[in-house]
N, C-alpha and C positions, 0 to 999 in steps of 0.2 A: 364366450366372447363378451357378454355383458359384464361378467365379473372382472375381466381384464380391463375393460374400459373404465369401470367404476374405480378400480384400484389406481389407475393412471390419473383419473380425474381428481381423486382425493389426495393423491400423493405427489408424484413428480410434476404433473401439469399445474397443480395449484401452486407449488413452490416456484415453478418456472414463471408463471404469470406474475407472482409477487416480485420476483427478481427483475423481470423485464419491465414491470411498472417502475421500479426504482431506477433502472438504467435510463428510461426515457424521461424521467423527471429532470435529468441533467440536460436533455436535448431541447427542453422547452424554449430556452432563450435563443435557440438557433432554428426556430420554426421556419423563418424565411429562407435560410440556406437549404434546409432539408426539403422544403417545398420546391425550391428551384432545382435541386438535385433530382427530385421525383419527376418534375416536369420535363427536364432534359432527358431523363431516362426513358420516359414515355415517348418522347419525340424520337429518340434513337430506335426504340422498338417499333414505332410507327414507320420510320424510314426503312427498317428491315422488311416490314410487311409490304410497303410500297415497292421495294425492290423485287419481292416475289411476284407481285402483280405485274410489274414492268417486265419481268423476265418472260412472262407469257406473251405479252405483246411483241417483245423483241424476237422471241422464237418464231412466232407467227410471221413476222416480217421477213425473217431469214429463210424459212422453209416454204413460204407461200408461193403460189404460182406466179404472182406478179411482184417480183422483188424490186422494191424502191430503195436503192442503196443510200440515198440521202436520208430517208426515214430511218433506215437501219443505223446509220451513223449517229443520227440525233438521239435515237433510243439508247444506243450503246453509251453515248456521252452522258445522257441522263442517268443511266444505271451506275456509271463510274462516279458521277457527281454525288448521287445519293450515298454511295459508300464513303466518299471522302468527307461529306458533311457529317455522317454518322461517326466517323473516326474522330473528327475535330470535336464534336459534342461529347464524345466519350472521354477524350483527353481533358476537356474542361470540367466534366463531372468528377474525374479523378482528382483534379486539383482542388475542387471545392470540398470533396469528402476528406482529403488529406488535411487541409487547413482546419476544418471544423473538428476532425478527430483529434488533432494535436491540441486544440483549445480545450476540448472536453477532457482529454487526458491530463492536461495541466491542472484544470480545475479539480478533477477527481483526486489527483495526487495531492494537491494542496489540502483538500478536505480530509483525506485519509491521514496525512501527516499531522494536520492540526488536531485530529481526533487522538492520534498517538499521544500528543503533548497534553491534551485535555483529559485523557482517560484516567480513571482511578489507578493509582500506582500498583496496588495489590492485584487488580484484575489484569493489568498488562503483563505481570510476571508470568502468566500462564503461556505466553508466546515467546519463542526464541526470536532474538533480534534478526537472525537470518530469514526466518519465516515471515516476519513482518516486512522485511525488505523485499521478499518475493511477492508479497501481496501488493505493496505500493508500486512495484515496477511491472512485473509480468502480468499479474491479474488485472491491474488498472488498464494496461495496454490492450489486453484482450477485450475488456468491457467497452473501452472507448471505441475500438474498431468495430464493435457490433452495432453502434448507433446507425451507421449507414448500411451495414451488412445485413441487417435483419428487416426492420419495418419498411424502409424505402425500397429495398430489394424485393420484398414481398409484394408491394404494390406494383412495381414495374414488371416483375415476372408474372403476376396474375393477369395483368393487362396483355402481355405478350401471349400468354397461354390462351386466354379467353378469345382474343382477336383471331388467333390462328384457328382455334376450334370453330368459331362462327363462320369464318371463310370456307373452311373445309366442309362444314355442314351444309353451307349454301350450295356448293358444287357437287358434293358427294357424301351423303350421310354415312354410308357404309365405311368409307375411308376414315371418317372421324371416329367411328366406333372402333375400328381396327387400331387407330393410333392411340386410343385410350385403353387398350386391352390390359396394360400393365398397371393402370392406376389403382384398382382395388387391392391387388396383391401388394403393391408398393406401400400403400397407406397402412394396411394391416401389418406388414413387415416392419414399418417404421415405428408404429405404436408398440409392438411387442418388444422391440429392441431398445426402446428409448431408455428404460431403466438401466440396462447393462451399459449403454453408452455413457450415461451420467456417472455410473460407478467407475468406469474406466477413466473418465476425465478427472474425477476426484483423486483417484490413485496416482495418476501421472503428476498432477499438480502438487500433491502431498510429497511425493518422492523428490520432485524438483526443489521444493522448499527445504526439505531435509538436506539435500546436497548443497544448496546455497548456504544454509546455516553452518554446515560442516566447514565449508571453505572460509566463511567469515571468521569462525572461531579459530581456525588454524592460522589465519593471517594475523589475528589479534594476539596470538600467543607464539609468534614465530621465534622470539628469543628463547622461550622455554623449550620449544621443540628442538632447536639447535643445541641448547645447553645440555639437554638430557639425551642427545643423539637419538631422537625419536623420528627422524626422517623416514626410515624404513617402515616403522609402524604406522605413521600417518599416511604414507603412500599406500600401504595395504588397506587402511580404513577408507581412503578415498576410493580405492578400487571396489570395495564392498558397497559404498554408497552409490557409486556409478552403476554397479551391477544391479542394484535395487531399482534405480531410476530407469536403466536400460531395459530391465525385465518388464517394468510397468509400461514403458513406451512401446516395446515390441508386442506385448499382449494387446495393447490398444491398436497398434498397427495391424496385427493379424486380424483382429476383429473388424477394423475398417476395410481391410482388403477383401475379407469375406463378404461383407455387406455390399461394398461398392462393386465387386465382381458380379454378385447376384443381380444388382440393379442394372449393371451394364449388359449382362446376359439377357435380361428381360427387354431392355431397350433395343438391343440388336434384333431380338426375335420380332419385336413389333415393327422395326424398320424393314426387315426382310418381308414381313407379312404385307406391309403397306406397298413395298416395291412390287411384290408378286401381284397384288390386287391392281395396282396401277398398270402393270404390263398386261394383265388379263383384260382390263377395260380398254387399253389401247389396241390390243389384238382384235377384240370384238368390235372395234370401231365406235365405241360409246364416247370415247374422248380422243382428242388429237394430241400430237406430240407436245404442243405448247402447254396444254392443260396438264399433261403428264409432268412436265418440268416444274410447273408451278406447284402441283400437288406434292412432289418430292421435296421441294424447298419448304413448303408450309408444314409438311409432316415432320421434317427435320427440326424446324423451329418449335413445333408443338412438343415434340419429344424433348428437345433441349430445355424448353420452358418448364416442362413438368419435372425434369431431372433437377433443374435449378431450384424449383420450389422444394423438392424433397431434400436437396442438399442444404437448404437453410436449417434443417433440423439439427445436424451436428454442430453447426455454427451457433445456433441458439443454445444448445446444451453446453457447449464450451463457455459461452458468455455468461450463462446463468450460474454455472459452477464457479466461475471466477467471481461473479457478483456475490454469491453466497459467502465466499471466503473474505471478501471485502466487508460485507455486512456483519460478519462475525466480529470484526474490529470496530466498525461504526456503532454496533449495538452494545459495546462495553459501557459499563456505568461511568458517568463523567463525574469529575470533581464538582462540588457545589459552586455555583457562580456567586460572586461577591455582591451582596445587596448594597445599594448606595449608602444606606445608613451604617452598615457594618464597615464599609470602606472608609467612611468618615471617622468612625471610631478607631480604626487601625491607623489612620493618618494622625489623629490626635495623640494616640499612644506612641507613635514613632517620634513625634515632635517632643513629647514629654520625656521620652527615654534617650533622645539624642544628646550625648555628652554626659548623661546622668545614669544611663542604664535602666533596666527594668528588673523587677522581682519576678522570679519564675517559681511557681509552686505546683508540685504534683502531689495529689492526695489519693492514696490507695488505687493507683492505676494498675489495671490488669490487661494483658493482651496474650492472645494465642493465635498462631498462624493456622492451626487446624484444631479440631476438638481434642485431639490427643497430644497436642504439642504446645504446652504452656511455656511461655517465654518470660513474661513479667507477671508477678503475682503481688497485688496490693503494694505497689511501689510508691513510696512517699519521698519527696526530695525538695530541697529549698536552695535557690541560688539568688543572692542579693546583688544589687549594683556594685561594681568594683571588685567583686569576688572572682576568684578562680576556683571552680568546682571541678574536681577530678572524678571520673567514673572508672573504677578498676574492676578487674575480673578476668577470668580465663576466656579464651576465644570461644564464641558461641554461647556465652552466658546471657547476652541481650543488651550489650552496651550500644551497638549500632541501632538495634530495634528501638531503644529508648529515644535516640535522636530522631528516628523516623516518626515517632509519635509527636515529638516537638515540632517537626516540620509539617505535620498534617499529611504525611504520605500514607500512614495507616491510622485507623481510628481505634482507640482502646475499647474493649468490651465492658470495662468498669472503671470507676474512679473519675477524677477530674484533673485537668491540667490548665492552669490559668496564668495570665500575665498581669502584673500590677504596676501601677505608677501613681505617685501622689496626685490627688485631685481627679483621677480618672476611674471610671467604673471598671471592675475586673473584666478581663477579656479572655474567653475560653480559647485555648489553642486549637487551631484547625488549619486547613489549607489556606484559608483567607488571611491568616496572620503571618504567612511566610515573609512578607516585606520587613518584618521586625527581626528577622534572623539573617545572619551571614553564616554560610556553611562551607566547610572544607572537608570533602569526603575522604574516606580511607583509600579508595582506589584513585588512580591518576585521573584528573579531570582537565586534560590539556586539549586545546582546540587549535586547528590549523590556522595559520596566519602569522602576523608578526606578534612580538611580545606586547606591544602597545595595543593592538587590536584585541588580543586575548584579555588584557586587563580591562579594557573599556567595555567588555560585554555587560558588566553590571552597572557601568556608569558611562554612557556614550559621550557625555559632555565634559569628561575629565580632561584637563589640560596636562601638559607634560610635567609641570611642577607637582600636580597632585599624584601623578603616576610615580614620580621620583620619591615623594613622601611615603607612599604606600610601600614601595620597594625597600626603602630604608628601614621602615618599621618591621618588615618581614626579613630583614638582613639579607636582602637579595640584590640591593643596588650595586654592591661591590662587584659581583660576578657579571651582572648585566652590563655595567659600564665598561667592562673589559671586552665585551663582544664586539666584533667588527662594526656592526651597525647599531649598537646599543639597544634601546627599546624598540628599534625598527628592524631588529634581526628576525627573519622568518623562522618559525618553529616547524619542525617536522610533525608527522602524524603521532599523536599521543606524546608530544613533547620530545620527539627523537632529537638527539644531539645534546640534550641536557641530562644531568644525573638525576636520580630519584630525589635527592635532597634539594636540588635546585628547582625541580618541578614542584615540590611541596611548598617551597617558599614563594614561588610565583602564584600558586593557588591561594596561599594566605594573603598575599598582596591584593589579589583580585577580590577576595572576600572583604578586605578592609575598605575597598572603594565603594562597597555597597552602603557604608556608613550606617549599619544597623546597630541597634542597642544591645543585641544579644549575639554572641559569636559562638558557634559550635565547631569544635575541631575533633574530627574522628581519626585518631591515630595520625594526625596531620604533621607531627614532628618526628615520626618514627625513624626516618632516614637521616636525621640530623645527629651530629655529635652532641655530647652533653653540654658543652660550652655554648655552642650556637643555639641549641634548644632553649637554654636558660635565657640567653639574650633575647630571643624572639618572644618568649613568654613575658619577660619584663617589659619589653616594648609594647606588647599588646595591652598590658594592664595600665601602663602610664601614658600611652599615646593618645588615649581618648578617655577623659575623665572617669566616668563610672561604668564603662562597658562591662556587661555581665558575660563571663567566659565559662563555658562548659567544655571540658576536654576528656576524651576517652584515651586511655594510655596504659602501658605496662611499665613505663619508665620511672625510676626513682626520682629523677630530676623534676618531673611534673608533680609527683606526690609531695616532694619537699617544699615546693612553692605554693601548693594549693591551700586555700583557706579551709576547705573541707574536702574529704575524700569519702566517696560512697562505694562500698564493695558490693558488687552484684554476684550472687551465688545462688544457683538453682532457682532463678526467677525472683528472688527476694533481694532487697537492698538494705544494707546496714551502714550507718555512718561510723567512721572510725579509721584508724591507721591501717595500712595494708600489711 
């Protein structure tokens, strides 16, 4: 027994205590509401005890030799009034807990979502977006609900249990001992099964996260699923994912039914024992009927209070498992914060490069995603203001990885990458230098809302004239102006309703509004015809004096217009024609 307890104390209980401590850090600012909830809960429990005591007086008045019906009516009215007051207070408590739970849930969701955005990009890639969505919705909801479901409930139930026990002990110690017969067995039982319960919770939540990830992925790729006639295959895969989740849920349900049935069986045995003892005491004349009625009510409340205390264990396990999943995200390494001195350097560099461009130098930069996966090996590259520099190479050779280095999404294991401007100190490339770059990703980066709202994401103060100028530079104004509502036309999810080429040009226009000295285009003109692509690139180079442009592409149009072309092959970069 000692070994079991030591194992629990060193393992599950220690983890649970840490997770519960994190949960209640969110509840500190709501101490007043939580205290009010506990006070009202204690009052409701006290009214229940008062009702039990009043039932004895009422029973005595009814069965007594001298029935005073006025007294009986008054006692009955008081008994009903106690119940109504308890009902009203319970409703008020429910309202308080719901309001605070929602506030805590909103705060927790905001914190988790903010950490998603602040987390190191490489570390975040270990999670599927569907899994992250499951954590920020389902897990956060479970944890927020536990704020009132655990500690306040523990205080209220302990009071109810202790008060009932003291009253029964006062009138009949034997009855109290009988009512507590199941306590040692229940405690040992709960401790022994705590580990299995926690594992079941982890399995169910993991399976649910996988199912959500599958659904999200399928919805994002609906066009491909239909185009390749994969409906049947994805339906079958959904069935497999559902079966995995269903199996985990049913296993947990089977385990819960077994444990709850055993608990209920013990509770019934104790109730019958208490009833038999009460009948025996009534038969021997030791107690009267009124005391018997009170005993049965108190014994029921005692048993219910103890069951409620034991029932907090599964809730605590569910909440702590959910908290552990959230903490796995909150514990991700964060991107470095921008120091004030560095922020001022970036601002000066941006001012120096605006309209004139910046020089970008990479010297012997190396990067690998894993020890056995070298992507960039001693890469050196130069891009001057006003130049169009093209990165060529087969898919998977590292072109996008190189842009991620420039954006500070990943940190190279060797070499240096710096930005230069006349009169300014060289500035190492990092996450802090992102304001100096405008980026158009390879994949579609469309956001819901109107075209104007999407364009203003990078420059909220841009007026319609600035939007029009950016659209003209990106050769997008012609098709936007033909839309029914122009720039105020709503966009569907992921730019639904527009072609790939139109979405690419809108992405370029949005990047231009950032007014950054360095422009990064990752296959951003791949869906355009050669003539439109050439027009866009010419506009980019002439639209803003010395903008530095770096483009990844497979297109001859780009290579023909580029000042320099760097060929990436097997992690190395060579300058020269493709």
